[in-house]
C-alpha positions as CSV (number, residue, x, y, z in Angstrom):
1,M,54.7,46.4,-8.4
2,K,51.6,48.5,-8.8
3,N,51.0,47.1,-12.3
4,K,51.1,43.5,-10.9
5,F,48.6,44.4,-8.2
6,V,46.2,46.0,-10.7
7,F,46.6,43.0,-13.0
8,F,45.9,40.6,-10.1
9,I,42.8,42.6,-9.1
10,L,41.6,42.6,-12.7
11,M,42.1,38.9,-13.0
12,M,40.2,38.3,-9.7
13,V,37.3,40.3,-11.0
14,I,37.2,38.5,-14.4
15,F,37.6,35.0,-13.1
16,G,35.7,35.6,-9.9
17,C,32.6,36.8,-11.7
18,R,32.4,33.8,-13.9
19,E,29.5,31.5,-13.0
20,N,30.3,27.9,-12.8
21,H,26.7,26.7,-13.0
22,D,25.6,23.3,-14.1
23,S,21.9,23.5,-15.0
24,T,21.5,19.7,-14.5
25,K,22.3,20.1,-10.8
26,I,19.5,20.9,-8.4
27,D,19.9,23.0,-5.3
28,E,19.2,21.9,-1.8
29,D,15.8,23.6,-1.6
30,T,14.6,21.9,-4.8
31,F,16.0,18.6,-3.5
32,L,14.1,18.9,-0.2
33,K,10.9,19.9,-1.9
34,N,11.2,16.9,-4.2
35,F,12.1,14.7,-1.3
36,E,9.1,15.8,0.8
37,S,6.7,15.1,-2.1
38,A,8.2,11.7,-2.8
39,P,5.6,9.0,-3.7
40,S,4.4,6.7,-0.9
41,V,5.2,3.0,-1.4
42,I,4.4,0.1,0.9
43,V,7.4,-2.1,1.3
44,P,7.0,-5.4,3.3
45,S,9.3,-5.6,6.3
46,S,10.8,-8.7,4.9
47,E,12.3,-6.5,2.1
48,L,13.9,-4.1,4.6
49,P,17.3,-4.4,6.4
50,E,17.1,-5.7,10.0
51,W,18.4,-2.4,11.5
52,L,15.7,-0.5,9.7
53,N,13.0,-2.9,10.9
54,M,14.2,-2.4,14.4
55,W,14.1,1.4,13.9
56,I,10.6,1.3,12.6
57,D,9.5,-1.0,15.5
58,N,10.9,1.4,18.0
59,A,9.3,4.4,16.3
60,S,6.0,2.6,16.3
61,K,6.3,1.8,20.0
62,D,7.2,5.4,20.8
63,F,4.6,7.1,18.6
64,V,1.7,4.9,17.6
65,G,-1.4,5.9,19.6
66,K,0.0,9.1,20.8
67,S,-1.8,12.2,19.5
68,W,0.1,15.3,18.6
69,A,-2.4,16.7,16.2
70,S,-1.1,16.1,12.6
71,V,2.6,16.2,13.5
72,V,4.9,13.9,11.5
73,M,6.4,11.8,14.3
74,A,8.5,9.4,12.3
75,E,9.2,8.7,8.6
76,V,11.5,6.7,6.4
77,H,12.5,7.5,2.8
78,R,14.4,5.2,0.5
79,G,16.4,6.3,-2.6
80,I,19.4,5.5,-4.7
81,W,22.8,7.2,-4.6
82,R,25.9,6.0,-6.4
83,D,24.1,2.8,-7.4
84,R,23.4,2.0,-3.7
85,T,20.2,1.9,-1.8
86,V,20.1,4.7,0.8
87,Y,17.6,5.5,3.6
88,Q,16.6,8.6,5.5
89,A,15.0,7.9,8.8
90,T,13.7,10.8,10.9
91,S,11.8,10.7,14.2
92,G,10.4,13.4,16.5
93,Y,13.4,12.9,18.6
94,S,15.9,13.6,15.8
95,S,17.5,17.0,15.6
96,A,19.3,16.2,12.4
97,K,17.9,18.0,9.3
98,F,19.1,15.3,6.9
99,N,21.2,12.3,7.9
100,P,21.0,9.5,5.3
101,F,22.1,5.9,5.8
102,Y,23.4,3.1,3.6
103,E,21.5,-0.1,3.4
104,N,23.8,-1.7,6.0
105,G,22.8,1.0,8.5
106,E,26.0,2.9,8.3
107,C,25.4,6.7,8.5
108,I,26.6,8.5,5.3
109,I,29.1,11.1,6.4
110,F,29.8,13.9,4.0
111,H,33.4,14.9,4.3
112,D,33.0,18.2,2.4
113,T,30.4,20.3,0.7
114,K,31.3,18.9,-2.7
115,E,30.3,15.4,-1.6
116,Y,27.1,16.7,0.0
117,D,26.3,18.6,-3.2
118,N,26.9,15.5,-5.2
119,F,24.4,13.6,-3.0
120,I,21.8,16.4,-3.4
121,S,22.2,16.6,-7.2
122,T,22.5,12.9,-8.0
123,S,20.5,10.8,-5.5
124,Q,17.3,9.7,-7.1
125,N,14.1,7.6,-6.9
126,W,13.2,8.7,-3.4
127,E,10.0,7.2,-2.0
128,L,8.3,7.4,1.3
129,I,8.1,3.9,2.8
130,F,7.0,4.5,6.4
131,Q,5.3,7.4,8.2
132,I,3.6,8.0,11.5
133,V,1.4,11.2,11.6
134,G,-0.5,12.1,14.7
135,G,0.0,8.7,16.3
136,I,-1.2,6.8,13.2
137,V,0.8,4.8,10.7
138,T,-0.1,6.5,7.5
139,V,2.4,4.8,5.2
140,G,3.9,1.3,5.6
141,E,2.8,-1.8,7.4
142,G,0.6,-1.1,10.4
143,G,2.1,-0.8,13.9
144,T,4.2,-3.2,15.8
145,K,1.5,-6.0,16.1
146,S,1.5,-6.6,12.4
147,R,5.2,-6.4,12.0
């Protein structure tokens, strides 16, 4: 019995210490750094889904013209995951760190860390398509009047 226990511990040490690291994967910090430095692109509202245009209109009504120094009040990123267009919309009211949506407006729900890690390591082509900083639209079509 004692020999089986020693064998078990030895196997745990040997296999537990092996690193299963894929150098092509990126970690969450690298992903967020890349995400935050995504290039800015102006996308006409006619090319965006209706739910997102409504979100942008509401964010514009809530934040344009309000001065909170240089605080990012609202922003929208667009990328690709599993051959589908995905969006990340964040506003000053949002408490979620990262809550992406499919093009149809359905929130992407990660059922486990493996799926989340897959999103982090394989989503790509992120671009900033709308942003309000300090009450001014800095990226995207101007406020609600021009939309």
